[in-house]
Structure formats: structure tokens, C-alpha cells
N, C-alpha and C positions, 0 to 999 in steps of 0.2 A: 408333412405330407411327402411321400416318396415320389420322385419323378422318374418315369421310365425312360432309359436311354436306349434309343433304337439302333444306333451305329456307334462304332468305336470313334473316339475323338480324333480329329485331324489337327495337326499342329503346323505352325510356321514360326521360325526363329530369326532373330536379328540381334547383333551386338554392335553398338556404336560407341564413339567417344563421348564422354559427358561434357559436351559443349553445345552452346546454343545453335551453332551452324549445323549440327547433326540432328536437331529436333525436326527439321523439315524432312530429312531422310527418313526418320522414324514415321512421320505422318504419311509420307508417300508409300512406304513399305506397308503400313497398316491398311491404307486404301486398296493397294494392289492385292495383298494377301486376303483381306476380308472379302473383296469381290470374288477372288478365285475360290474361296471357301464358302461362297453363297450366303454371306452375312448380309442382311438387308442394309441398304445405304443409310437409312436413318440410324441404325445401330452402330454402323461404322463411325458416323458422325459423333454419336454419344461417346464411343470409346476414344475417338481422337481428341475430343475436348478434355477428357480425363487424362489421357496420355500426355498432352501438352502441359497440363498443370503439374502432373507428377514429375515430368522431366525438368520443368522449370524449378520446382522445389529441390530436386536432387542437385541440380547445377548450382543453384544459389545458396543452398543451406547444407549440402552434404559433407562439406569439409574436405580435408586432404585425401581421405580414403576414397571418396567418390571421384575425385579428380584423377586419381592414380590408376584406376582400373576401368575396363569397359563396363558399360551399362547394357544389360541384356534384356531383350523382350521375347516373350513367348505368347503366341496367340493360339488358343485351343478352342476349337469349334465342335460342338456336339449337336446331333439331331435328337430332339426330345419328342415325346408323344405330344402332338399338337403344336410343335414349334421348334425352337432352337435356342442355343445358348453360346455366347462367345465370351471367353475369359482371357484377358490380357494381363500377363504377369510382368511387372517391372522389377528387375533385380539390380541392385546397386550396392557398392561397398562403402557407402557413406555412413555418417553418424546414425545410430539407431533412431528411427522415428516411426511411430505408429500413427499413420494418418487416420486410422479408424477410431482411435481413442483421444486424439488431440482435441482440445476445446475449439469450438467454432468462434470466429470473430463476432462480436456484437454489432449488428447493423447500426449505422448512424441514424439518428432521429431526424436529421435534415441534411440536405445537400451541402449546406455550409459546414456541417460537422464531419462530412465524409472524408475519409483518408483513402488514398489509392492502396490497392492490395488487400489481402486478408480474406478474400471471399473464395479462394481456390478450393479449399477443403469442402466448403458448403456446396460448391458447384459439383465437385466429384461425387459427393454423397447424393446429390439430387439427380444427376444424370446417369448414375449406375444403379443396377438392381441389387448389387452386393459388392462390398469391399471387404477383403480379408487380408490381414497383415500377419507376417511371421518373420522372425529373425533366425537365419540359419546359416551356419558356416561364415559368420561375420558379414553377412549380406542381408539387406532389407529385401523382402519379397512382398510386393503389394499386388494383389490380384483384383482386377476390376472386371466385373461381370455384367453383361447385358443379356436380356432374354426377349424373345419375340414369339408371337403365336402364329 
């Protein structure tokens, strides 16, 4: 089904160092930019949860390539017929990793069997309306989209 776009998209960009100390800067930027671009607060929260997980994965698992180059974020907001859409693209130079195709962790059958971690990809898929991955110019591009009526 085609969705009618009523206005040209509006963008905000930020590049940070791939380190845990800068994750907070990214969250603050997302909150400010999302509010300025009229993204509903609930949807900013959904994007922020996914952003924090994506950044944590890049920092922990991206390898030397991820650590050597800035991590860039692009927030694109569009007004659609009957609502809106915000897409946050995370661009990093880490090891190729398609979060949309990676297998999900199997949930533990009991609390005693539960291990910490492993649920981030599940959360990203649950809290976003769409996840799109591509590898371009030796960079991972993960676009996280939320929509509202």
C-alpha cells in the first residue's frame, strides 16, 4: 500500500565517537531533535530505546573499524497522510552486521536459566515499525523507523 507524503522530509544529523560516554549525547540529541521536528514523545522514546541498543552493539561488537571512525546518526521526519514517520539511521564503520537478519536469542524457560543480554535485537524489532539494513561504502547503515497516526 502506498503512503502519501505530504511534505518534504526534514533531517537532523549528528556524528559522535563510538564510545559509551557519547551514547548519552546521542540520546539527548535525539530528544531535542525529535521534539523540534514534532515527533510525538512516545515515538522518541521508542527510537531512543533502539538507538541505545544499536550503539551498544556497535561499541561492543563493531571491532577496530568501528572504534577508528565516527558513528553518524541521521534523523529524517516525514509528514504522512494521517500521521507521520521518523527514521533514524545509524551509520558505523564496524564489522558488517545485519541486525534485521540476525537470529534472535531463545528466551530462557525459567529465571534460573536466564543469562544477561541477548534480547536487544528482539527489543529493536518489537519497538520499531521497520528495520532496514544495508552495507554501503564499508559502513553499516541501520535505519530504524517509527510511525504514528
